[in-house]
C-alpha positions, 0 to 999 in steps of 0.5 A, a space after each residue: 103486818 098488812 097483807 101487801 107492802 110496797 117498797 119505793 125510793 129513788 135510785 141508790 136508796 137501797 130499797 131493793 136491799 131493804 125489801 129483801 131484808 124485810 121479806 126475810 123478816 116476814 118469812 120467819 113468821 110464815 110464807 111471803 112473796 116478793 114481787 119485782 115491779 122495777 121495770 126501769 133500773 135493769 142493774 139492781 133488780 130484785 130478780 138478781 137476788 134470787 139465790 138469797 130468796 131461794 136460801 131463805 125460802 122466799 117466793 119471788 115473782 119477776 118480769 119475764 125478761 129479768 136477768 136477761 140482756 133484754 130490758 123490756 118491761 113485761 108486767 102482767 101480774 095477778 096481784 089479787 091471786 098472789 095476795 090470796 096465797 101469802 103476804 106480798 112485798 112489792 119492790 117498786 121502781 124509783 121514780 115516777 116512771 118506775 112507780 107507774 106500773 103499780 097504778 093499775 092495782 091502785 083500786 085493789 090496794 086501796 080496797 084491801 089495805 096496804 103499806 107503802 114505805 119510802 126508803 130514802 138515802 140522803 147520801 145519794 144524788 137528788 135526795 141530799 135534802 129533805 126538800 129533794 126527797 119530798 119532791 121524789 116522794 110526791 112524784 112517786 105517789 102521783 104516778 102510783 096513785 098510792 100514798 106513802 104510809 111511812 119513811 125508812 131512813 136508809 142513809 148509807 155510804 155502802 161499806 164506808 158507812 159510819 154511825 155518824 153517817 146514820 145519825 146525820 141521816 136521822 136528823 134529815 129523816 126527821 125533817 122529812 117526816 115533819 114535811 111529809 106528815 109521815 112517821 119514820 118506820 125505822 132507821 137502818 144500819 148495815 149488819 157489819 157496823 157496830 152501833 149504839 143506836 136502836 137501828 134496824 140491821 140489814 144485810 147488804 146484798 147488792 154491792 156497788 161497782 166500785 166495791 166489787 
């Protein structure tokens, strides 16, 4: 695996859940740190999963005001130093404004090497089609000054996800892959869903308001 992995995706794509599951997978191979760089969405931040990270012995770096009533972006991470200590997984904001903060580290990431995975959920607003998803991807790439290296098909409907939901997402992800000229890293499926396909099972860690 690369030293630094950036996870991005539009709101509702499930990027934070995927980032957390990926961190747990990496932890089985050694130390790993997850870096919360989502300064835009205060409701589904990586910092809200601190209990999960503690249980799995995953180090976390979060904004100063994360998990408080204040929504003040405050990022002054020493990414080079953190990267020397262990592999990093960066949970990035979901649009051009959210992707902007990582741009300050673009030169460093280009010099050291990185992966940037674009998580897409074709059941969510503004990414119903490959064309819409590609537009969001290009906005993120422009703002972050980084290029995506792979697509994560994370199409789901939360607890209402069926294998048919996932299969339909696979077809759309294939079209997005051709349009973006990027490989599909994996297709995810909730770990509670019995499936026949070769999917990457993920533990659902964040519930939507209507599911609580």
